[in-house]
N, C-alpha and C positions, 0 to 999 in steps of 0.2 A: 162374208168371213173374210176375214184378214188373211192375206196372203204371206204368208212365212216360208222363207228358203229350209229344205231339209236340213242343209248344212248351218243355218243359225240355229233351227232348234237341237242342235248337237252341240253344238260350241257351248249353248245358254244351257242345257241342263249337266254334260260334262260339270262345268263351273259351278252351279248349285250342287251338283253332288259332289264335290271337294270340300264346298262350305257350309253342308247342311247339317253340322252342328247343334246340340241344344234340344235335341227332345222336337215332338211335332207342333209346338206351339211356335218357337223359333223357326222350325222348317216352313212350316205353311205362311209365317212372316215373311219369309226370305223369296218366298216363290210369288208372293202377292205384289213384293215390292220389283222383283224383276221383271215378272210377266205381265203386270197391270199397269204399276207405276211407268216402268222405264221404256219397256216395249209395245204396251198397250195391243197385246195379243188376242186378250178376250177382255169382255165387259165384269162389271165389278158384280151387278145382279147373279149372270152366269156363274162366275166362280162361287158367289155363295150359295148358290142351289148345288153344284157338283161336291162342293165340300160339305154340305150336309147330306146329300147321295154316300159321301164316301163314308161320313161316320156311322155309318147305317149298319155298313158293312163289318166282315170279320177281318180282319188284317191291318198291316199298319196305313190309317187313313191317309198319312204327306206323302207317300210312296203312291197308294192311289191315286190322288190329286194331280201330283206329276204325271200319272201314265193318261189321267183322263184329259191334261192339255195337250199331251203330246198326241193322242188319240182327236179331240177336238180340231188339231192344225192340219194333220197328217191321216188321222186314220190311226189301223190297227200299225202300221210301221212307224209313224211317230209314237204312239202309247208305247209300242217296244224299247224304242232310241229313248226317249223322257223318263221313263219308269228303270230300265234297266240302268240308264246314267246316276241316275239319283240313287241307286244300291251297291254299283258296282265299287267305287271309290271303298266305302266302308267294308263293304265284304274282302276287297284285297286286305285291307289293315286289319282286320280282325284278324283273317287267315295267316297274316306272319305273326299276329300277337300271339294266336295261337299254338302254331310251330313253337316259338321261342320258349312258351309258358309252360309246355309240355316237356323241355326239353333241360329247363332250368326251375322251374317252379318249385322242388326241393330243397334247390341252395337255401342255405340259411337269412342269407343278407335276401334273399329274394322275397321268400316268407316272410321277413320282418315288414317289406316293404307293403305286401298285401295285407297285411292285420291291417294296417294305416288304412289301405281301400277297402277292405268289409266295415270297417268303421264307418266310414264314411260313405257307404254305398248305405248305412240305418237311414241317416240324415236325409240322404237324397229321396228315398221313399217315401219317410216321412211327408217331405215337401213337396211330394208328388202328392201324398195325400191329401194335404192342407187347399193346395189347388183345386184339385177335380173336386171336393168337399165345398168348397164354397160355391161353384158353380153348379154343380149337378144336385144339390140338397134343398129345394128352395120354398120345398112344405114338409110337413108333417108327414104325407104319406113316402116323401122320398125320404125322410130320416127312416120310418119304420122298415123299409126295404131296407136302406143299409145294415142297418141293425139285427136286421132277420140275416141277411147274408153273411153278416160276421161270425152270429152263433151258428149258423150251419156249418160251418168251414169248421171254425176255432172250437168249440163245445162239441158236435155231432161227427166232425170229419166228414160231412158228406160232399159228394165228388163236385167241383167247379163246373164242367156241365151240367149238373143238375138244377144248382145256383142258376147260373145264367139262362136255361132254359125256362124254369118257374120266374124268374122274373120276366122275360120277355113275355108270355103267357099271360100272365097277369096285366103287366101294362097293357096289351094288345086289347085282351076281354075290360080294361077300366074303361079301354076311349068308346066316344059315342061318335055316332056319324060319319056320314062319308062327305068328301067333298066336292059338291057339285058342279065347281067350274074347272074341275080338274080335266086338263087336256087328256084323249084317248090317243093312245097308240095308232099311227097308220098301217093299218094291214101291211103295207109293203116293208117297214121297218121291221116285222117278224124273223122274216128271212135271214137277213142277214145275222143278225143278234143271236137264233139258233145256229146259224153256220158258225159264228164264234165259240160258242158253248160247246158243241161237240169236236171240233178242233182242242178247244183249251182241255177237255176233259180227256180227249186221247191224249195230248202233250203231256199232261199231268199221270194219269196213268198206265201208261205204256211203258216209262221207264220205269215206275216202279216194280210193274207187271214184272219186269225182267229181272229187277235188282232181287225181287221173292224168290224168283227160281232158278238163278243162276248164281248169285252173290252169295257168299259168307250171311250166316244165321244173323249174326250181328248187326251187318247192313242193313240187311230187309226187318230188322227190330227197330231198326234207327228211323229208317223211310214211314215205316207204317203209325210210329208213332207222333213225329212231326207233321205228317199228313192231315192227321186227326186233330192237331194243335192249330194246324194252319186254319181250320175254318171254325175254332171257338175262340178266336184271339179279339172278342168284343171288349170295347174299352181299351184297348192299345196292350203294349208288353207288361206293363205292370201287372193286371189283371190276371194272367196266366205266370205270371214267373212262378208263386207258393206253388199252386199246381205242379208244371213242370219242375221243380226243383224238389217236390216230396215225390214224384214217379221217379225221376232220373239218381237222388240220392237213397233215398231210403225203399222204394220197390225195387226198382231195377239192378242199383248198386254201378253205374255208370261214371259216376261222379263223387264226391265228399261234398259236403257243405261249403267247405271253404271254398274251394275249386268253382262250387257252384257262383257263389258270391264274388270272389274274384273274376270271375267272367264278366257278372254283370258289370263291374267295377271298369274293366277294359270296353265293353261297348258302352257304357257313359261318354268314354272320352274319345272317342270315334264317330266321324260322318257318318250320316244315315241312320235309319229306321233304327230303335231300339230292340226290335225284333232279331239285329243280327246276333246276340248271346245267342240264341237256336244255332249256330254255325258254331261259335265255341263248343258248346256241350257235345255236337257231332262230332266234334274233330277230336275233342278226348273222350267219348265214348269209344270213335273208332283207333285211336290212338291205344286207350289201354288193352285192346283186344290183339293188335297185329301192328304196330310201330304208326311210323308217320304215313306211308304209304295206304295202308286202311283207314287211318285219319284225313288227309286229303279227299280220299273216296265219299266217306262217311260227310264231312263237311258240304263237298259239291250237290250229294245228296238230299242233304240237309236242307241246304239253298232252295235248289228245287221245287221240292214240296213244299216248301214255306211260300214262296213266291209266287208260283205260277197259278195258284188261286186267284191272287190279288189282281193280276192281268186279265183275269178268266174274267170276275165280276165286272171289272172296268167295261168289259169290249161287251160283254152281254148286258149289261145296265145301262149304260151311258146314253143310248136313244131313248130310254124313258124316263129321265132324270127328273122332268119335270114333275110328272105322274106322280114319283115314285114318294119325291121329297113333298108332295101334299096329300099324302095320304093320311088319317089321322089315326089311324089304329097301329100302321107301321111307325110312326113319330112316339104313340104313345108306349109301345113296346122299347124303341130306343133310349127311352127316358125312366123307363124300368130297370132297363138294364145297367144304363148309367148309374143310375142310384144303388143298383146291388155291387156295381164294379168299388164303389167307394166303399162297402163292408168287405171285399175281396181282396183290396190295398191294405185296409186295415189289418187283416189278418197276415196276411204276407210281412209287412212290418214288424209287428209284434212277433211272427216267426224267426224273422230273420235277427231280430234284436235279442230273442234268447236265447239264440245258437250262437250268436258272436260273441256276448258280453256274459255268458254263463259257463262254465264248462264241464258242468252236469245240468240235463235238462231229461227228467221223467215225465212220466206221463199220469194225471189222475184220472182213476173208473170210476164212475158214480151213476150205475145204471146205463143209458143212453150217451152219458157225458163223458168222452175223454180229450183232457185239457192237458197241452202242454203245461209242466209245472216246471219252473228253474230251483236248484239248489242255492239259497240266497248265498252260503259259505263259499258257492264258486265263483262271485261274483270276478271277471278281470278288469282288474284298473285301467289298465291301456287301453284299450278297446272303447271303455267306457269313457274316459277321459276326450279320446280321440275324437269319439261320434257327438259329444256337447260340441268340440271346438270344432268341428266341421258343420253343426247345426247353426254355430254364432255365425262363421263366416261366408254359409248362404245365406241368412239373413240380412246378411250387409249386402248381399249382389254381386258376392264374390264372384267370377267365372268357376262353374263347374271343374273344369280341367286343374286348373288352381288349388281347388279345392282339394284335389285327389293328392295333387303334390304335394302340399304341405302336409298332408297327414300320412302320406306314407315316408316322405322324406324324416317327419319326425321321429314314426315306429322304428325304421331304418336307425337313427342315429339311437335312439335310446337301446336297441338292441347292440348296436358296437360299442355301449358305453363300459369302460371297463368297470 
């Protein structure tokens, strides 16, 4: 094993955390360049096995890969440092933006800026859908799984966890055989893994239990909701955004849909994993109940229950990466879940687009079908035009922050036009 001073690991991941813009693909590529090409801290095959393992897990795969690299070099302490520094810069930026948004979001000029952001978010999510579909839909079965997932969510309003569970079970059952040459874990490696599981579960559950007993009810509700979300984020943040938005907007009334989309736009422009949008949602939900102090407490709790499971998964499973990444049935479940996520993101794209581009969206009830149906007369020309502009700019490979700046700026200029 390469000997790497802890100070070097800390400086390197502090730098990576500040530069990790552009989503998981860009973040994984950045770590590859820094950790493998420049530093040569781990080997290519080892890195790819760890990446495959992280993709099997719920949670942000880039952050989990950073945690694995730290664990590989300095054990649990290194994993906490690497994973923590990967998230911390973005979390601080999102917190600052959330507080600013909560204070100024109703100012007309700021509202106009975020109309442009919401329009760009539609194009961003559609682009993510196209990228994932090209990678995941390799055969007829994968396409059918994606279509079934879309129909289940958009037409039947089935719960997102049920869609993911059904896809995973289908993929697991359809896979055949076991890997004969899969290395078996050593008995000695099981004890530290179980110890890590116990400590991690306690670190996750004890603060949540204290909050449920002593904190205001809204804080406890936020903790429980995002704890559930943390173990369902298969396929990245986009996969759970529609379900999260429907829950926090329609069921819980913590945010409005425009606020939810504004938060996604803010998270897209910051370093770190996109799932940091949950911090914005937590802050806004707390702020709406008790001002900035409760917003701050809710944001901190949201971060805790969202990211502690990611550390737990890595520390518990890292010793068994070779075995887990070669289990055919597990790989089959992952492939089916990934195909289902294409349908999930298609539902997200359409759901966001309808509510941004149309002033009125009703529901068509036809037996078990409950399909959102917009009023064509309520089409909003400005967001529609800005969404098309954002799509054109993204197709020309403009940087995402620049696209958001252009659409927000144009929206504000048109709002100020006499």
